[in-house]
C-alpha positions in Angstrom: -147.0 -54.9 -180.0 -145.4 -52.0 -181.0 -142.6 -52.7 -178.8 -142.2 -56.2 -179.9 -142.1 -55.1 -183.6 -139.1 -52.4 -182.7 -137.6 -54.9 -181.1 -137.3 -57.5 -184.1 -136.3 -54.1 -186.3 -133.7 -53.9 -183.9 -132.1 -57.2 -184.2 -132.6 -57.4 -187.9 -131.2 -53.9 -189.3 -128.0 -54.0 -187.8 -127.0 -57.3 -189.4 -128.1 -55.7 -192.8 -125.5 -53.1 -192.0 -122.8 -55.5 -190.7 -123.7 -57.9 -193.8 -121.7 -55.1 -196.3 -118.3 -55.0 -193.7 -117.2 -58.8 -194.3 -114.1 -59.7 -192.9 -112.0 -63.0 -193.1 -111.7 -65.5 -190.5 -108.2 -66.2 -188.7 -106.9 -69.3 -188.1 -104.6 -68.1 -185.5 -103.1 -71.8 -183.9 -103.8 -75.2 -184.4 -101.8 -78.9 -183.5 -102.4 -80.2 -186.6 -103.9 -78.7 -190.0 -104.0 -80.8 -193.3 -106.0 -79.5 -196.6 -107.5 -81.1 -199.1 -106.8 -79.5 -202.6 -110.1 -81.3 -204.3 -112.4 -80.0 -201.6 -110.4 -77.0 -200.5 -111.2 -78.1 -196.9 -108.6 -77.7 -194.4 -109.0 -80.2 -191.3 -107.4 -79.0 -187.9 -107.0 -80.3 -184.3 -107.2 -77.7 -181.4 -107.6 -74.8 -183.8 -107.8 -71.3 -182.1 -110.0 -68.9 -184.7 -110.2 -65.3 -184.4 -112.5 -63.1 -186.4 -113.7 -59.4 -185.4 -112.1 -59.5 -181.7 -114.0 -62.4 -180.9 -111.9 -66.1 -180.2 -113.2 -69.4 -181.3 -112.1 -72.8 -180.4 -112.6 -76.5 -180.3 -111.4 -80.1 -180.5 -111.3 -80.1 -183.9 -112.8 -78.1 -187.0 -113.4 -78.2 -190.7 -112.4 -74.4 -192.5 -113.6 -73.5 -196.0 -111.3 -70.6 -196.2 -112.6 -69.8 -199.7 -116.6 -69.5 -198.3 -115.2 -68.2 -194.6 -116.9 -70.5 -193.2 -116.1 -73.4 -190.8 -117.5 -76.2 -188.4 -116.6 -77.2 -185.2 -117.1 -80.2 -183.2 -116.2 -81.2 -179.6 -115.7 -78.5 -176.6 -116.8 -75.8 -178.5 -115.8 -72.2 -176.7 -116.9 -68.5 -178.1 -115.4 -66.0 -176.4 -116.3 -61.9 -177.0 -115.4 -59.7 -174.4 -117.4 -60.7 -171.2 -119.2 -63.6 -173.2 -118.5 -66.9 -173.1 -120.6 -69.6 -175.1 -120.3 -73.3 -175.0 -121.6 -76.1 -176.9 -120.8 -79.7 -178.6 -121.5 -78.3 -182.0 -120.8 -74.9 -183.8 -121.8 -74.1 -187.6 -120.0 -70.5 -188.2 -120.6 -68.0 -191.1 -117.9 -65.4 -191.2 -119.8 -63.5 -193.8 -123.3 -63.1 -191.8 -121.4 -63.7 -188.2 -123.9 -66.0 -187.3 -123.0 -68.7 -185.0 -125.4 -71.9 -184.7 -124.8 -73.9 -181.8 -126.4 -77.6 -181.0 -126.2 -79.5 -177.8 -125.5 -78.5 -174.2 -125.5 -74.9 -175.2 -124.2 -72.8 -172.5 -124.1 -68.8 -172.9 -122.6 -66.5 -169.8 -121.9 -63.3 -168.7 -121.0 -61.7 -165.6 -124.6 -61.7 -164.6 -126.6 -64.2 -166.6 -126.4 -67.9 -167.6 -128.4 -69.2 -170.6 -128.8 -73.2 -171.8 -130.6 -74.7 -174.5 -130.0 -77.1 -176.7 -130.0 -75.1 -180.1 -129.3 -71.5 -180.2 -128.2 -69.0 -182.8 -125.7 -66.3 -181.8 -125.1 -63.0 -184.0 -121.5 -62.0 -183.0 -122.6 -58.4 -184.9 -125.5 -57.4 -182.9 -124.7 -59.7 -180.1 -128.3 -61.2 -179.9 -128.8 -64.9 -178.6 -132.1 -66.9 -180.0 -133.3 -70.1 -179.2 -136.6 -71.7 -180.4 -136.8 -75.1 -178.6 -136.9 -74.3 -174.7 -134.4 -72.3 -173.1 -133.8 -71.5 -169.7 -132.0 -68.3 -168.2 -130.6 -68.1 -164.5 -129.8 -64.6 -162.9 -127.3 -64.0 -160.3 -129.7 -63.6 -157.9 -131.4 -66.9 -158.4 -134.2 -65.8 -160.3 -135.2 -68.3 -163.0 -136.6 -67.8 -166.5 -137.7 -70.7 -168.7 -140.0 -70.3 -172.3 -140.5 -72.2 -175.5 -138.9 -69.4 -177.3 -136.5 -66.6 -176.2 -134.3 -63.9 -177.4 -131.3 -62.4 -175.3 -129.6 -58.9 -176.1 -126.0 -59.3 -174.1 -125.3 -55.4 -175.0 -128.7 -54.5 -172.8 -129.0 -57.9 -171.1 -133.0 -57.7 -172.2 -134.3 -61.0 -172.6 -137.7 -61.2 -174.5 -139.4 -64.7 -173.8 -142.5 -66.4 -175.8 -145.0 -68.6 -175.3 -145.3 -71.0 -171.6 -142.7 -68.4 -169.8 -142.1 -69.0 -166.3 -140.3 -66.9 -163.7 -139.4 -68.1 -160.4 -138.1 -66.0 -157.4 -137.5 -66.8 -153.7 -140.9 -65.2 -153.2 -143.2 -65.4 -156.3 -143.9 -67.5 -159.5 -144.7 -65.4 -162.5 -146.3 -67.4 -165.6 -147.1 -65.1 -168.8 -147.8 -65.5 -172.5 -145.0 -62.9 -173.8 -142.5 -61.2 -171.5 -139.1 -59.2 -171.5 -136.7 -59.3 -168.6 -133.7 -57.7 -167.7 -131.0 -59.7 -166.4 -129.1 -56.7 -164.9 -131.9 -54.3 -163.1 -134.3 -57.4 -162.4 -136.9 -55.4 -164.2 -139.9 -57.7 -165.6 -142.2 -56.7 -168.5 -145.8 -58.1 -169.4 -147.1 -58.0 -172.7 -149.9 -60.5 -172.5 -152.0 -62.5 -170.0 -149.9 -62.9 -166.6 -149.9 -64.4 -163.3 -147.6 -63.6 -160.2 -148.3 -66.2 -157.7 -147.2 -65.4 -154.3 -147.4 -67.9 -151.2 -150.9 -67.1 -150.2 -151.8 -64.6 -153.4 -152.2 -63.6 -157.0 -151.5 -60.8 -159.0 -153.4 -60.8 -162.6 -152.5 -58.3 -165.6 -152.0 -58.1 -169.0 -149.8 -55.3 -169.5 -147.2 -53.9 -166.6 -144.0 -54.1 -165.1 -142.5 -56.0 -162.0 -138.9 -56.3 -160.3 -137.8 -59.4 -159.0 -135.4 -58.2 -156.5 -137.6 -55.2 -155.2 -140.8 -56.8 -155.8 -142.5 -53.6 -156.6 -145.0 -53.8 -159.7 -147.2 -51.7 -161.7 -150.2 -53.1 -163.7 -151.9 -51.4 -166.4 -154.4 -53.6 -168.2 -157.4 -56.4 -166.9 -155.7 -56.0 -163.5 -157.1 -58.6 -160.6 -155.5 -59.1 -157.0 -156.5 -62.1 -155.5 -155.7 -63.7 -151.8 -158.0 -65.8 -150.1 -162.1 -65.3 -150.5 -160.8 -61.4 -151.3 -160.1 -59.8 -154.6 -159.3 -56.3 -155.5 -159.8 -55.0 -159.0 -158.9 -51.5 -160.6 -157.7 -49.9 -164.1 -154.3 -49.1 -162.5 -152.5 -51.5 -160.0 -149.7 -50.5 -157.9 -148.2 -53.0 -155.9 -144.9 -53.3 -153.3 -144.5 -57.1 -152.6 -142.2 -56.3 -149.6 -144.0 -53.7 -148.0 -147.3 -55.4 -148.5 -148.5 -52.3 -149.6 -150.9 -51.6 -153.0 -152.4 -48.7 -154.6 -155.4 -49.0 -157.0 -156.6 -46.4 -159.1 -160.2 -45.9 -160.7 -163.2 -48.4 -161.1 -161.8 -50.2 -158.0 -163.6 -53.3 -156.7 -162.9 -54.6 -153.7 -164.7 -57.7 -152.8 -165.1 -60.7 -150.0 -166.9 -63.5 -150.9 -166.8 -65.0 -147.5 -168.3 -61.9 -145.9 -170.4 -60.9 -148.6 -168.6 -57.7 -149.1 -168.4 -55.4 -152.0 -166.1 -52.0 -152.1 -165.9 -50.2 -154.6 -164.5 -46.4 -155.6 -161.9 -44.5 -157.6 -158.9 -44.4 -155.0 -157.7 -47.0 -152.6 -155.0 -48.7 -150.8 -154.6 -51.6 -149.4 -152.4 -53.0 -146.6 -151.5 -57.0 -146.7 -150.6 -57.1 -143.0 -153.8 -56.0 -141.3 -155.8 -57.5 -144.4 -157.0 -53.5 -144.6 -158.3 -51.3 -147.3 -159.2 -47.9 -147.6 -161.6 -46.4 -150.6 -161.5 -42.5 -151.5 -163.9 -40.8 -154.1 -167.5 -42.2 -154.3 -166.8 -45.3 -151.8 -169.3 -47.5 -151.4 -169.7 -50.9 -150.4 -172.8 -53.2 -150.3 -173.5 -56.2 -147.6 -175.6 -58.9 -148.6 -178.6 -59.7 -146.2 -181.6 -61.9 -145.6 -184.2 -59.5 -146.3 -186.4 -60.0 -149.5 -187.7 -56.9 -151.6 -190.0 -57.5 -154.3 -188.4 -55.9 -157.5 -190.2 -56.8 -161.1 -192.7 -58.6 -159.3 -189.9 -61.2 -158.0 -188.2 -61.4 -154.8 -184.8 -60.6 -154.5 -182.2 -60.1 -151.7 -182.2 -56.7 -150.0 -178.7 -55.4 -149.9 -177.4 -52.8 -147.5 -175.8 -49.8 -149.5 -173.6 -47.8 -147.2 -171.7 -44.7 -148.8 -168.8 -42.0 -147.5 -166.2 -39.8 -148.4 -163.7 -42.5 -147.0 -164.4 -46.3 -146.3 -161.8 -48.8 -144.5 -162.5 -52.4 -144.2 -160.2 -54.6 -142.3 -160.0 -58.4 -140.7 -159.5 -57.6 -137.0 -158.9 -60.0 -133.9 -161.9 -60.2 -132.6 -161.3 -60.3 -129.0 -159.8 -56.5 -129.5 -163.3 -55.3 -130.1 -165.7 -54.1 -128.2 -168.9 -56.0 -129.1 -172.6 -55.0 -128.6 -175.0 -57.4 -127.1 -178.2 -57.3 -128.6 -181.6 -55.6 -126.5 -184.2 -57.3 -125.0 -186.9 -57.3 -122.9 -187.2 -57.9 -119.4 -189.5 -58.1 -116.7 -191.8 -55.1 -116.1 -190.9 -54.1 -119.7 -187.5 -53.3 -118.8 -184.8 -53.2 -121.6 -181.8 -55.3 -120.9 -179.5 -57.2 -123.0 -179.4 -61.1 -124.1 -176.5 -61.8 -122.1 -178.2 -60.5 -118.9 -181.5 -62.4 -119.4 -179.7 -65.6 -120.0 -177.2 -64.5 -116.6 -180.9 -63.9 -115.0 -182.4 -67.1 -116.2 -179.6 -69.0 -115.5 -179.4 -67.7 -111.8 -182.9 -68.2 -111.0 -182.4 -72.2 -112.7 -179.5 -72.5 -110.1 -181.4 -71.1 -106.9 -184.5 -73.6 -108.0 -181.7 -76.5 -108.2 -179.8 -75.5 -105.1 -182.9 -74.9 -102.6 -183.4 -77.8 -100.4 -187.3 -79.0 -100.4 -188.8 -78.9 -96.9 -188.7 -82.2 -95.6 -191.9 -83.1 -93.1 -190.9 -82.9 -89.4 -189.8 -86.3 -88.0 -190.6 -86.9 -84.0 -187.4 -87.5 -82.4 -187.3 -90.7 -80.0 -187.0 -90.2 -75.9 -183.4 -90.6 -74.8 -182.5 -91.5 -71.3 -180.4 -88.6 -69.7 -177.6 -90.8 -68.4 -177.4 -92.6 -72.6 -177.1 -89.3 -73.3 -174.3 -88.2 -71.0 -172.3 -90.9 -71.9 -172.7 -89.9 -76.1 -171.8 -86.9 -75.3 -168.6 -87.6 -73.8 -167.6 -90.5 -76.5 -168.2 -87.8 -79.4 -165.7 -85.4 -77.0 -163.4 -88.0 -77.4 -163.3 -89.0 -80.8 -163.2 -85.2 -81.6 -159.9 -85.2 -79.4 -158.6 -87.7 -81.6 -159.5 -86.5 -84.8 -157.8 -83.3 -83.7 -154.5 -85.1 -82.3 -154.1 -86.7 -85.6 -154.4 -83.9 -87.3 -151.6 -81.9 -85.5 -149.5 -85.2 -85.8 -150.1 -84.8 -89.5 -149.1 -81.4 -89.4 -146.0 -81.9 -87.4 -144.9 -84.8 -90.1 -145.5 -82.3 -92.9 -143.3 -79.5 -91.4 -140.1 -82.0 -90.5 -140.6 -83.1 -94.0 -140.1 -79.7 -95.6 -137.4 -79.3 -92.8 -135.6 -82.2 -94.4 -136.2 -81.5 -97.7 -134.5 -77.9 -97.1 -132.0 -78.9 -94.8 -131.0 -82.1 -97.0 -130.5 -84.1 -93.5 -131.4 -87.7 -93.2 -134.2 -87.2 -90.6 -136.2 -90.9 -89.6 -139.8 -90.1 -88.7 -140.6 -92.6 -86.2 -144.2 -92.8 -84.7 -145.0 -94.6 -81.4 -147.4 -97.4 -81.5 -150.2 -95.2 -79.9 -149.9 -92.4 -82.6 -153.0 -90.8 -80.9 -150.7 -90.0 -77.2 -149.5 -86.7 -77.3 -145.7 -86.1 -78.2 -146.1 -89.6 -80.3 -143.6 -88.1 -82.9 -139.6 -88.5 -82.2 -136.9 -86.8 -84.6 -134.2 -89.1 -84.9 -130.9 -87.3 -85.9 -128.3 -89.3 -87.6 -124.5 -89.0 -86.0 -122.4 -86.8 -88.1 -119.2 -88.3 -89.4 -116.8 -85.2 -90.3 -114.2 -87.4 -92.2 -117.4 -88.9 -94.1 -118.9 -85.3 -95.0 -115.4 -84.0 -96.0 -114.7 -86.7 -98.2 -118.3 -86.4 -99.9 -117.4 -82.5 -100.1 -114.1 -82.7 -101.7 -114.2 -82.5 -105.5 -113.0 -85.7 -107.1 -110.1 -85.8 -109.6 -111.0 -84.6 -113.2 -111.8 -87.8 -115.2 -111.4 -85.8 -118.4 -115.0 -85.5 -119.1 -117.1 -82.2 -118.4 -119.7 -82.3 -115.4 -123.5 -82.2 -116.7 -125.0 -78.7 -116.5 -127.5 -78.4 -114.2 -130.7 -77.4 -116.4 -133.0 -75.2 -114.8 -136.6 -76.6 -114.8 -139.1 -75.0 -117.7 -141.1 -72.4 -117.0 -144.9 -73.5 -117.8 -147.0 -70.7 -119.0 -150.0 -70.6 -116.3 -152.3 -69.0 -119.3 -153.5 -71.7 -121.9 -153.6 -71.4 -125.0 -157.2 -70.1 -126.4 -158.0 -70.5 -129.7 -160.6 -67.9 -129.7 -157.9 -65.3 -129.1 -156.8 -65.8 -133.1 -160.1 -65.3 -134.4 -161.0 -62.4 -136.9 -164.0 -60.6 -138.5 -164.6 -58.0 -140.4 -164.6 -54.7 -139.6 -165.8 -51.7 -141.5 -165.1 -47.9 -140.5 -166.9 -44.5 -142.5 -165.6 -41.1 -142.4 -167.4 -37.9 -143.2 -171.1 -37.7 -145.1 -172.0 -40.9 -144.1 -175.2 -42.6 -146.0 -176.8 -45.9 -145.9 -179.5 -47.2 -147.9 -181.8 -50.0 -147.3 -185.4 -50.6 -148.8 -187.2 -50.5 -145.4 -184.0 -48.4 -143.8 -182.1 -45.3 -144.6 -179.5 -43.6 -142.4 -177.2 -40.7 -142.1 -174.2 -39.7 -139.9 -170.8 -38.3 -140.2 -169.0 -41.3 -138.9 -170.0 -45.1 -138.4 -168.6 -48.3 -137.3 -169.5 -52.1 -138.2 -168.3 -55.3 -137.3 -169.6 -58.4 -138.6 -169.0 -60.3 -134.9 -172.2 -58.3 -133.6 -173.7 -57.2 -136.9 -174.1 -54.1 -135.3 -174.1 -50.8 -137.5 -172.8 -47.7 -134.9 -174.0 -44.2 -136.0 -172.2 -41.6 -134.6 -171.9 -37.4 -134.5 -175.6 -35.9 -135.7 -177.2 -39.5 -136.6 -180.8 -39.6 -137.9 -182.3 -43.1 -138.8 -185.7 -43.1 -141.0 -187.7 -46.1 -141.1 -191.2 -46.2 -143.1 -192.1 -42.6 -142.6 -190.7 -41.9 -138.9 -187.6 -40.2 -138.0 -185.4 -41.1 -135.6 -182.4 -38.8 -134.2 -180.0 -38.6 -131.4 -176.5 -38.4 -130.1 -175.7 -42.3 -131.1 -177.7 -44.8 -133.0 -177.4 -48.7 -132.8 -178.6 -50.7 -135.8 -178.2 -54.9 -135.3 -178.9 -57.2 -137.5 -179.5 -60.7 -136.5 -179.1 -63.6 -139.4 -178.6 -61.0 -141.1 -182.2 -59.2 -141.1 -182.8 -56.3 -139.1 -183.7 -57.0 -135.5 -183.2 -53.7 -133.1 -182.4 -50.2 -133.6 -181.7 -48.0 -130.5 -181.0 -44.2 -130.0 -179.2 -42.9 -127.1 -179.2 -39.6 -125.5 -181.5 -36.9 -127.0 -183.5 -39.6 -128.8 -186.3 -38.2 -130.7 -188.6 -39.7 -133.0 -190.7 -37.3 -135.5 -193.5 -38.4 -138.0 -195.6 -35.8 -139.6 -199.4 -36.7 -140.2 -200.6 -36.4 -144.0 -201.9 -33.6 -145.3 -201.1 -31.4 -142.0 -198.3 -29.3 -140.4 -198.9 -31.9 -137.2 -196.1 -34.1 -136.0 -196.3 -37.1 -133.8 -193.4 -37.0 -131.7 -191.7 -38.9 -128.8 -188.6 -38.4 -126.7 -186.8 -40.0 -124.1 -182.8 -40.7 -122.8 -182.9 -44.4 -124.7 -185.2 -45.4 -127.4 -185.1 -49.1 -128.6 -187.2 -50.3 -131.5 -187.6 -54.0 -132.3 -188.2 -55.3 -135.9 -189.6 -58.5 -137.1 -189.5 -59.6 -141.1 -188.6 -56.0 -141.8 -191.1 -54.1 -139.9 -191.0 -52.3 -136.4 -193.3 -54.2 -133.8 -192.5 -52.6 -130.6 -190.7 -49.3 -129.5 -189.5 -48.7 -125.9 -189.2 -45.1 -124.6 -186.9 -44.7 -121.8 -185.9 -41.6 -119.1 -187.9 -38.8 -119.1 -190.2 -40.4 -122.1 -192.4 -37.4 -123.7 -195.0 -38.0 -126.3 -197.3 -35.7 -128.5 -199.6 -37.8 -130.9 -202.7 -36.8 -132.9 -206.3 -38.7 -133.0 -208.5 -38.1 -136.2 -211.9 -37.5 -135.2 -214.6 -38.7 -137.4 -215.3 -35.2 -138.6 -211.8 -35.2 -140.0 -210.2 -32.9 -137.2 -207.2 -34.0 -134.9 -207.2 -34.3 -131.5 -203.7 -33.6 -129.5 -202.4 -36.1 -126.9 -199.5 -35.3 -124.6 -198.3 -37.4 -122.3 -194.9 -37.6 -120.1 -193.6 -40.8 -118.0 -190.9 -42.8 -117.0 -191.0 -45.1 -119.9 -193.3 -45.6 -123.1 -194.1 -49.0 -124.9 -195.7 -48.6 -128.2 -197.2 -51.6 -130.4 -197.4 -51.7 -133.8 -199.9 -53.5 -136.3 -199.5 -52.9 -140.2 -196.8 -50.0 -139.4 -199.6 -48.0 -137.5 -200.0 -48.0 -133.5 -202.0 -50.2 -132.2 -201.5 -49.6 -128.4 -199.5 -47.1 -126.1 -198.6 -48.4 -122.6 -197.4 -45.2 -120.2 -195.4 -46.9 -117.1 -194.3 -45.2 -114.0 -194.9 -41.4 -113.1 -197.8 -40.7 -115.7 -199.0 -37.3 -116.2 -201.2 -36.8 -119.6 -203.4 -34.1 -121.1 -205.3 -33.8 -124.3 -206.6 -30.5 -126.2 -210.0 -31.1 -128.2 -210.1 -30.2 -131.7 -211.1 -26.6 -131.7 -208.1 -25.9 -129.5 -205.6 -28.2 -131.0 -202.4 -26.0 -131.8 -201.2 -26.1 -135.4 -197.7 -26.9 -134.3 -196.9 -28.6 -131.2 -193.3 -29.8 -130.6 -191.1 -30.9 -128.1 -188.1 -29.3 -126.9 -185.0 -30.8 -129.6 -187.1 -30.9 -132.6 -185.7 -32.1 -135.9 -187.5 -32.7 -139.4 -185.0 -33.5 -142.2 -186.5 -35.2 -145.0 -184.2 -33.6 -147.5 -181.0 -35.6 -146.3 -182.6 -38.7 -146.5 -181.3 -41.1 -148.9 -183.8 -42.4 -151.6 -182.0 -44.9 -153.4 -178.8 -46.8 -154.4 -177.7 -43.8 -156.6 -177.9 -41.3 -153.5 -175.3 -43.8 -152.1 -172.7 -43.8 -154.9 -172.9 -40.4 -156.4 -173.8 -38.6 -152.6 -177.0 -36.8 -152.1 -177.6 -33.9 -154.6 -176.7 -30.3 -153.7 -178.9 -27.5 -153.7 -177.7 -25.1 -156.7 -177.5 -21.4 -156.1 -180.0 -19.6 -158.3 -178.3 -16.2 -159.4 -181.1 -13.2 -159.4 -181.7 -11.7 -163.0 -180.3 -8.1 -163.6 -182.8 -6.0 -164.5 -181.6 -3.2 -166.8 -182.0 0.5 -165.5 -184.9 2.9 -166.8 -185.5 6.2 -166.4 -189.3 5.6 -166.6 -190.3 5.3 -163.1 -193.0 2.8 -161.9 -196.0 4.1 -160.0 -196.1 3.1 -156.5 -199.3 1.4 -155.2 -199.8 1.7 -151.6 -201.0 -1.2 -149.6 -203.4 -1.3 -147.1 -202.8 -3.5 -144.1 -206.7 -4.9 -143.1 -205.6 -6.6 -140.5 -202.9 -9.1 -138.6 -202.7 -12.8 -138.7 -201.2 -14.2 -135.4 -200.4 -17.9 -134.9 -202.5 -19.2 -131.9 -201.4 -19.1 -128.7 -201.9 -21.6 -126.0 -203.8 -20.8 -123.4 -202.0 -20.5 -120.1 -204.8 -20.3 -117.8 -206.2 -24.2 -118.9 -209.6 -23.0 -119.1 -210.2 -24.9 -122.1 -207.8 -27.8 -121.6 -209.1 -30.9 -120.0 -206.9 -32.5 -117.9 -207.1 -36.4 -117.9 -205.2 -38.3 -115.1 -203.5 -41.2 -116.5 -202.7 -44.1 -114.5 -199.6 -46.1 -114.3 -199.6 -49.1 -116.9 -202.5 -48.1 -118.1 -203.5 -48.3 -122.1 -204.5 -45.9 -124.3 -206.0 -48.0 -127.4 -207.2 -47.5 -130.9 -208.1 -45.1 -132.5 -204.7 -43.2 -132.7 -202.7 -41.7 -135.2 -200.0 -43.6 -136.8 -196.4 -43.1 -136.1 -195.4 -44.7 -139.4 -196.7 -43.4 -142.7 -195.9 -44.2 -146.2 -196.4 -40.4 -147.3 -193.2 -38.5 -146.6 -193.6 -35.8 -149.7 -194.9 -32.8 -147.0 -192.6 -30.5 -145.5 -192.7 -28.7 -142.0 
C-alpha cells in the first residue's frame, strides 16, 4: 500500500507543477474555419492542433481560444513522440493538459496497446487512466484486463485494480491489485493473487512474477498446488521454465493422496520428477491404520520420520526393487508371500494333472493270425500318413520357390496322391519377346509412379499400462529417526516406498519395540493395510532386553531375525543361522536361572508382550546355570545396548535427540594451606565372578530337536526401560 500511495503522489505532484506553466493551443492548419463572434467559438474542419510538441487532429472541432480548450469529433488522433492515442471524441484542456477521450479509445507505443471506452490522459505526466474496464496487450502476446487501471507511458508501468486478469501462453494470473511493466514483463502483486498453470497453481498476497522468463518470487501467505500436492513456505521462489522451486522457512509439503506431510525450514522442488528435498529440521508424518489412546480417545497413530535431509518423489514402480512380505513356510522356515503362493499353485497344478489310477481291465484273447493282419494294416496306414506328410512338405517347398522366383509354376497332383512321386512340376514355356515387352518401361504419361511404401514395423512388445504406474518414495540421509507409539528406530539412512510399504534402514540401524532393542547391518520394517506387519534384521542380527531391576540381559542373535506383529504387538519371532540365546528364568525366591541355547533356528511365541514358549530347531545344544552360579553379566558376542539413542516422542523427531552438554570443571583457587593427606587402607579387592571352566558346577542339559521350553521364562519385552547397563 505504501508503494501505491507514492504512485498517486507521483501522478498528482507533476500536474501541480505543470499547471503553473500554461501554454496556448495553436491551430496549425484546417480546411475550413469559422468564428462565432457572440459565443467566441471557432468551428474548424480537418484541424491540426499543436500543444507543447504534441499534434492533435480530428475530422471536426470546436475551439474556445480564450479558454484554451477545444472539443474534437471523429477520427481523433493524438501524437506525442512515440505515443499515439485514437478515439471518436476528445475534450482537451490546454491549461491542465488533460485529454478526456471516449468511445473506442486506443493508446499505443512501441511495446503496448491499450484499449478502453473512457480514457483520461495527462499530456504533462504522460499518465493514462481508465475506470470502466480496460485491456493492455503486450508485444509478446501478454494481455492484462481490469476494471480500473493506470498507465505510465514514461516508465512503461501499469497499475491495475479490481478483477485483474493477466493471460500468457503458459499461465493465467488473477489478482486484486497488480503492477505490470510492459517493457520488462515484470508483474508485481499487492493483494490476493493466483497464478494458474496447465496443471498447477501458485497463490500469494505479495510477490512478483516475470511473464517472459516465468520466474517468480512470493513473500506472503504462499501456497503452491499441483493435483493432490501442496507446498507452503514463508518465502517461495519458482522458475516455471525449469520447473524448479525453492521454499524458505516453515515449509509444509502435503500429499493428500498418500497421506504424507513433510516439514522443514529449507526445501527445493523439482516439477519434472515430482521431487522435493527438505533440509534443516526436516521431518515427515505418514498416516497409519493403527490406533492409539490419547486422553481416553482412540486416534490414528502417525509414523514420524526425521533426518538431516529428506527427499520425497513420485517414481515409476517398475524401476523399483520391491520387497516381498515374509511368511512362514513348512518346518517353520521363513520365506516370502510370493514363494508361498508359487508353491501352493505348483501343488495345485500337480494335483490337477496327476491322473487317477484306474482299475486294470482284462484284455480279450486275440487270434494270432488276426493279430498279424491288424499289425500289417496299421503299418500300411502309417506309411500312407508319412507319404501324405512328405507330399505336403514338397508342396510347401514348391510354393516357397514360386514366391521367391515369381515363376508361374503349377502343381498337378496325380490321381493317386499317396503314390511315390505323385507331384509333378509344370514349367511354362518362356516367350522372350513377351518377357522383354513386360520388362521394357512404358512411355511417361505425365504422372509419377506410386512410390513403394515399406511395411510398417510392428512392435512385438505390447503396451503395458502397469509400466506407467508411479508410487511415492521417501529417502532420508544422516541422523535418521523414526517414532511410532509401538515402534522406534534410528539409522544413518532410510528408504521407503508406498508400493511395498517397507521401511529400509541402513548403516548401524537400531529398532526398538516395547522394551526390546534390535540391531543388525540392515533392518526392514513392513506394513500391511497401513499396520505394522513384520520386521526383519539381516546380518549380525541381535535382540537384547534388560531384566527389570537387574544388570542381566535376555539376548538372541543370528544371521536373520524375523518378527511378526498383530494389532501392533509382536506375536512370533524367528531366528535363523547360528541362532544363540541367553535368557533368564526368575525363581520363586527371586533368584534367576540362566539358560543358554545354540541351534540352527529358534522360534519364540509371545503372549501379552511376554514369551509364552521357545522352540529350538535343528542341531540343538543347551546349558543352564543354577541361581547360585548365574553370572552377573553374561553377554553374547556383538552385544549393543543404546537406550539413550531411542526417540521418546514426536518432539525428538522434530528437534532431534538431545545432545549431552559438556560440564566444565570448576576452577579452585590456589591456596598456601596444605591439607592433610589421609592414608587409605585397602582391606580387600572385589573381583567379578569368573565362570568356572572345568564345568564342575555347570549342569548340562541336552535339548532334543524341536523341543519346546515352556513357561516360566523371563520376558523379552518389558515396558520399563529406565535401567541402564
